[in-house]
C-alpha positions in Angstrom: 149.3 89.1 7.6 149.7 89.6 3.8 151.4 92.6 4.3 154.1 90.8 6.7 154.3 88.1 4.0 155.1 90.5 1.2 157.3 92.6 3.3 159.4 89.1 4.0 159.5 88.3 0.2 160.8 91.8 -0.8 163.5 91.6 2.4 164.2 88.2 1.3 164.9 89.4 -2.5 166.8 92.5 -1.2 169.2 90.1 0.5 169.6 88.0 -2.3 170.0 91.3 -5.0 172.9 92.0 -2.3 174.2 89.2 -1.6 174.7 88.7 -5.7 176.0 92.0 -6.4 178.6 91.6 -3.6 180.0 88.3 -4.9 
């Protein structure tokens, strides 16, 4: 469960980074 939460957090961070760099 902790790993899943961690993956979700990392994924959201990546999405934020992509959106930030593309905008």
